[in-house]
Every structure is written in C-alpha cells, then in structure tokens.
C-alpha positions, 0 to 999 in steps of 0.5 A: 521512509522511501518507497519499496521497489516494485516491478511494473506488474506489482506497481499495476496490481497495487494500483487495482487494489487501491482502485478497488479500495476506494471504490468501496470507500474503505480508504480515501485520499489524503493531503496529510504531510504523514504517509507510509510505504507500502508493499505487496506480499504474496500469499499462499494461494499466489494472490497478493496482499497489500501491506503498509509499513507503519514502523516509522509513524508509530515511532513519531507519535 
C-alpha cells in the first residue's frame, strides 16, 4: 500500500515523533519486507496523533 500524502509540516512532525519513539525505545529500526502506512490525525487539543493503518497487513496474516 502506498504511503499517505503529507504536507511538509506533517512530515516534520512525523519525523519528530519517530525520533522521540526511537529515543524512548518504543520502536526500533526494521528491515522487514512487511510495512504499514502511517498518518497523523489531529486531536481535539490541536496536537497530532500518530496512527498506523494495519488493514492490509491484517488481511495477509
């Protein structure tokens, strides 16, 4: 599945969130052939939430 389109500001926020998750060791780099697209969803307070679309991966497993 192709990645979702994001603005430059959204890409920058995504990069910041991923770096934070890596530093906290909540995620780790992977070379797996499997992947899932990510998107940012605006929360009620205006901040952004990182969401992962696992629908295609779930269909395959």
